[in-house]
N, CA, C and O atoms as a DFTB+ gen file, in Angstrom:
340 C
 N C O
     1  1      88.782      86.297     103.330
     2  2      87.949      87.127     102.920
     3  2      86.920      86.364     102.116
     4  3      87.376      85.457     101.420
     5  1      85.393      86.601     102.082
     6  2      84.532      85.998     101.367
     7  2      84.170      87.034     100.276
     8  3      84.184      88.249     100.471
     9  1      83.835      86.416      99.074
    10  2      83.427      87.069      97.954
    11  2      81.941      86.687      97.500
    12  3      81.447      85.615      97.849
    13  1      81.289      87.551      96.756
    14  2      79.909      87.059      96.313
    15  2      79.827      86.796      94.846
    16  3      80.623      87.404      94.130
    17  1      79.030      86.029      94.336
    18  2      78.866      85.926      92.894
    19  2      77.445      85.514      92.453
    20  3      77.019      84.469      92.945
    21  1      76.697      86.148      91.645
    22  2      75.280      85.660      91.244
    23  2      75.397      84.886      89.966
    24  3      76.027      85.409      89.047
    25  1      74.854      83.673      89.796
    26  2      75.087      82.743      89.003
    27  2      73.717      82.015      88.751
    28  3      72.710      82.328      89.385
    29  1      73.727      81.138      87.902
    30  2      72.511      80.015      87.896
    31  2      73.017      78.598      88.261
    32  3      74.217      78.361      88.121
    33  1      72.257      77.733      88.678
    34  2      72.731      76.465      88.877
    35  2      71.549      75.478      88.303
    36  3      70.444      75.947      88.031
    37  1      71.821      74.199      88.150
    38  2      70.931      73.172      87.681
    39  2      70.019      73.643      86.633
    40  3      68.794      73.535      86.685
    41  1      70.729      74.201      85.625
    42  2      70.121      74.763      84.335
    43  2      69.271      76.124      84.248
    44  3      68.600      76.459      83.271
    45  1      69.420      76.865      85.469
    46  2      68.535      78.131      85.252
    47  2      68.317      78.703      86.654
    48  3      68.214      79.929      86.608
    49  1      68.216      78.197      87.881
    50  2      67.919      78.605      89.081
    51  2      68.954      79.679      89.394
    52  3      70.160      79.433      89.423
    53  1      68.357      81.049      89.660
    54  2      69.198      82.016      89.894
    55  2      69.819      82.031      91.406
    56  3      69.004      82.082      92.327
    57  1      70.920      82.000      91.653
    58  2      71.612      81.952      93.249
    59  2      72.609      83.065      93.453
    60  3      73.122      83.602      92.472
    61  1      72.843      83.356      94.418
    62  2      73.936      83.956      95.153
    63  2      74.740      83.097      95.690
    64  3      74.249      82.317      96.506
    65  1      76.117      83.012      95.394
    66  2      77.153      82.315      96.137
    67  2      78.154      83.044      96.576
    68  3      78.724      83.922      95.928
    69  1      78.422      82.674      97.787
    70  2      79.486      83.335      98.656
    71  2      80.655      82.543      98.721
    72  3      80.437      81.392      99.099
    73  1      81.974      82.854      98.434
    74  2      83.221      81.663      98.328
    75  2      84.156      82.568      98.991
    76  3      84.158      83.796      99.073
    77  1      85.090      81.524      99.523
    78  2      86.484      81.811      99.944
    79  2      87.456      81.551      99.067
    80  3      87.385      80.532      98.379
    81  1      88.491      82.408      98.955
    82  2      89.687      82.202      97.990
    83  2      91.028      82.119      99.036
    84  3      91.272      82.901      99.955
    85  1      91.793      80.977      98.632
    86  2      92.948      80.786      99.203
    87  2      94.026      81.081      98.236
    88  3      93.923      80.909      97.022
    89  1      95.133      81.564      98.891
    90  2      96.298      82.055      98.047
    91  2      97.074      80.831      97.525
    92  3      96.832      79.675      97.870
    93  1      97.972      81.183      96.712
    94  2      98.818      80.309      95.953
    95  2      99.885      79.462      97.214
    96  3     100.378      80.019      98.195
    97  1     100.009      78.288      96.911
    98  2     100.983      77.497      97.743
    99  2     102.087      76.975      96.731
   100  3     101.779      75.946      96.130
   101  1     103.297      77.515      96.459
   102  2     104.030      77.126      95.421
   103  2     104.902      75.868      95.946
   104  3     105.419      75.000      95.242
   105  1     104.945      76.002      97.601
   106  2     105.823      74.768      97.942
   107  2     105.088      73.496      97.926
   108  3     105.684      72.486      98.301
   109  1     103.775      73.415      97.510
   110  2     103.263      72.019      97.481
   111  2     102.503      71.867      96.086
   112  3     101.631      71.031      95.846
   113  1     103.019      72.872      95.176
   114  2     102.736      72.778      93.661
   115  2     101.390      73.489      93.386
   116  3     100.892      73.201      92.298
   117  1     100.750      74.303      94.107
   118  2      99.660      74.889      93.812
   119  2     100.272      76.398      93.377
   120  3     100.815      77.058      94.263
   121  1     100.195      76.865      92.201
   122  2     100.837      77.979      91.686
   123  2      99.995      79.222      91.577
   124  3     100.597      80.272      91.353
   125  1      98.793      79.248      91.694
   126  2      97.835      80.305      91.655
   127  2      96.677      80.137      92.689
   128  3      96.342      79.013      93.063
   129  1      96.028      81.350      93.176
   130  2      94.945      81.272      94.087
   131  2      93.986      80.263      93.619
   132  3      94.002      79.814      92.473
   133  1      93.138      79.911      94.542
   134  2      91.996      78.913      94.060
   135  2      90.632      79.284      95.004
   136  3      90.712      79.977      96.017
   137  1      89.612      78.814      94.593
   138  2      88.318      78.771      95.534
   139  2      88.623      77.607      96.353
   140  3      89.087      76.549      95.929
   141  1      88.294      77.914      97.697
   142  2      88.516      76.808      98.573
   143  2      87.211      76.188      99.125
   144  3      87.100      74.991      99.391
   145  1      86.155      77.185      99.285
   146  2      84.785      76.754      99.713
   147  2      83.873      77.769      99.273
   148  3      84.143      78.966      99.178
   149  1      82.733      77.198      99.000
   150  2      81.624      77.917      98.436
   151  2      80.288      77.541      99.169
   152  3      80.137      76.446      99.710
   153  1      79.337      78.511      99.152
   154  2      78.002      78.029      99.673
   155  2      76.887      79.053      99.314
   156  3      77.213      80.232      99.180
   157  1      75.803      78.738      99.177
   158  2      74.698      79.344      98.555
   159  2      74.125      80.350      99.794
   160  3      73.914      79.826     100.888
   161  1      73.910      81.594      99.637
   162  2      73.380      82.490     100.420
   163  2      71.899      83.086     100.016
   164  3      71.083      83.571     100.799
   165  1      71.769      82.936      98.682
   166  2      70.444      83.508      98.212
   167  2      69.911      82.754      97.067
   168  3      70.655      82.464      96.131
   169  1      68.539      82.381      97.083
   170  2      68.049      81.788      95.904
   171  2      66.885      82.646      95.377
   172  3      65.869      82.815      96.051
   173  1      67.053      83.176      94.170
   174  2      66.288      83.874      93.454
   175  2      66.169      85.233      94.241
   176  3      65.052      85.724      94.407
   177  1      67.150      85.768      94.665
   178  2      67.215      87.110      95.576
   179  2      66.693      87.112      96.764
   180  3      66.625      88.166      97.395
   181  1      66.216      85.889      97.294
   182  2      65.753      85.679      98.654
   183  2      67.053      85.168      99.533
   184  3      67.763      84.246      99.131
   185  1      67.254      85.755     100.586
   186  2      68.230      85.054     101.510
   187  2      67.847      83.747     102.154
   188  3      66.672      83.648     102.508
   189  1      68.669      82.713     102.365
   190  2      68.134      81.365     102.653
   191  2      69.186      80.799     103.778
   192  3      70.398      80.820     103.562
   193  1      68.654      80.315     104.938
   194  2      69.228      79.747     105.848
   195  2      69.698      78.243     105.728
   196  3      70.822      77.882     106.075
   197  1      68.761      77.420     105.220
   198  2      69.045      76.152     105.061
   199  2      68.463      76.003     103.659
   200  3      67.362      76.370     103.250
   201  1      69.598      75.291     102.921
   202  2      69.175      74.973     101.448
   203  2      69.829      73.607     101.125
   204  3      70.386      73.468     100.036
   205  1      69.783      72.488     102.111
   206  2      70.332      71.137     102.181
   207  2      69.686      70.586     100.595
   208  3      70.446      70.102      99.757
   209  1      68.492      70.712     100.394
   210  2      67.983      70.027      99.284
   211  2      68.718      70.579      98.221
   212  3      69.046      69.798      97.327
   213  1      69.049      71.766      98.127
   214  2      69.595      72.271      96.820
   215  2      70.974      71.765      96.597
   216  3      71.329      71.450      95.461
   217  1      71.859      71.658      97.732
   218  2      73.115      71.081      97.844
   219  2      73.105      69.532      97.330
   220  3      74.001      69.048      96.639
   221  1      71.982      68.855      97.766
   222  2      71.786      67.334      97.484
   223  2      71.554      67.398      95.977
   224  3      72.275      66.617      95.355
   225  1      70.671      68.186      95.189
   226  2      70.579      68.139      94.033
   227  2      71.643      68.449      93.211
   228  3      71.796      67.810      92.171
   229  1      72.457      69.401      93.543
   230  2      73.574      69.973      92.693
   231  2      74.721      68.737      93.031
   232  3      75.513      68.490      92.122
   233  1      74.833      67.979      94.265
   234  2      75.781      67.058      94.152
   235  2      75.449      65.601      93.387
   236  3      76.251      64.684      93.211
   237  1      73.998      65.648      92.970
   238  2      73.496      64.332      92.186
   239  2      73.519      64.641      90.822
   240  3      73.363      63.731      90.008
   241  1      73.722      65.997      90.393
   242  2      73.757      66.353      89.047
   243  2      75.567      66.095      88.523
   244  3      76.503      66.771      88.952
   245  1      75.654      65.242      87.773
   246  2      77.023      65.109      87.417
   247  2      77.858      66.218      86.768
   248  3      77.648      66.605      85.619
   249  1      78.717      66.656      87.482
   250  2      79.644      67.797      86.945
   251  2      79.081      69.153      87.502
   252  3      79.821      70.124      87.344
   253  1      77.919      69.353      88.110
   254  2      77.348      70.554      88.392
   255  2      78.321      71.233      89.520
   256  3      78.700      72.396      89.383
   257  1      78.661      70.518      90.524
   258  2      79.505      71.019      91.678
   259  2      80.946      71.716      91.053
   260  3      81.411      72.773      91.480
   261  1      81.625      70.801      89.820
   262  2      82.766      71.138      89.269
   263  2      82.664      72.373      88.485
   264  3      83.612      73.155      88.408
   265  1      81.460      72.586      87.859
   266  2      80.955      73.518      86.671
   267  2      81.039      75.021      87.786
   268  3      81.586      76.052      87.395
   269  1      80.415      74.902      89.162
   270  2      80.606      76.044      89.762
   271  2      81.702      76.291      90.274
   272  3      81.862      77.492      90.491
   273  1      82.590      75.597      90.580
   274  2      83.799      75.887      91.390
   275  2      84.848      76.356      90.003
   276  3      85.692      77.245      90.113
   277  1      84.665      75.763      89.017
   278  2      85.493      76.322      87.703
   279  2      84.999      77.775      87.345
   280  3      85.797      78.612      86.923
   281  1      83.726      78.037      87.516
   282  2      83.257      79.391      87.267
   283  2      83.829      80.277      88.316
   284  3      84.284      81.364      87.961
   285  1      83.853      79.957      89.471
   286  2      84.348      80.812      90.612
   287  2      85.821      80.955      90.554
   288  3      86.332      82.015      90.915
   289  1      86.571      79.928      90.109
   290  2      87.802      80.103      89.808
   291  2      88.324      80.950      88.779
   292  3      89.341      81.633      88.903
   293  1      87.535      80.881      87.665
   294  2      87.554      81.769      86.632
   295  2      87.623      83.356      86.964
   296  3      88.486      84.139      86.568
   297  1      86.514      83.637      87.777
   298  2      86.290      84.955      88.323
   299  2      87.550      85.557      89.208
   300  3      87.841      86.744      89.360
   301  1      88.131      84.535      89.680
   302  2      89.164      84.792      90.753
   303  2      90.625      85.259      89.851
   304  3      91.557      85.920      90.309
   305  1      90.521      84.776      88.632
   306  2      91.667      84.903      87.768
   307  2      91.470      85.796      86.610
   308  3      92.303      85.879      85.708
   309  1      90.447      86.416      86.633
   310  2      90.102      87.562      85.697
   311  2      90.669      88.950      85.887
   312  3      90.654      89.827      85.023
   313  1      91.154      89.057      87.063
   314  2      91.673      90.590      87.331
   315  2      93.049      90.911      86.809
   316  3      93.939      91.096      87.639
   317  1      93.317      90.995      85.544
   318  2      94.543      91.293      84.966
   319  2      95.604      90.248      84.667
   320  3      96.752      90.487      84.292
   321  1      95.031      88.991      84.896
   322  2      96.062      87.952      84.729
   323  2      95.901      87.427      83.086
   324  3      94.860      87.048      82.550
   325  1      97.018      87.513      82.582
   326  2      97.146      87.090      81.150
   327  2      98.229      85.871      81.070
   328  3      99.208      85.736      81.803
   329  1      97.825      85.026      80.019
   330  2      98.753      83.868      79.671
   331  2      99.800      84.435      78.965
   332  3      99.515      85.315      78.152
   333  1     101.048      84.081      79.125
   334  2     102.155      84.427      78.228
   335  2     102.063      83.671      76.927
   336  3     101.774      82.477      76.853
   337  1     102.352      84.524      75.829
   338  2     102.219      83.922      74.468
   339  2     103.516      83.669      73.725
   340  3     103.496      83.175      72.598
């Protein structure tokens, strides 16, 4: 199932990201669900078909791809998940 999230990339460009979530795989050590793949479906509210130029800029910016994936993973774990204290 694909989900959507609106965020900014590269310091302020508004985009809509669609992403897939994979379930936990405890038999291989993955104990919670995680974002498997993500892609940009809109830039500044307009649907896009090709945005290779943006993916190249994201990949060239150190840490940007990891920041996006971390943000999406946080969204996935915000639904009633609480750490034990």
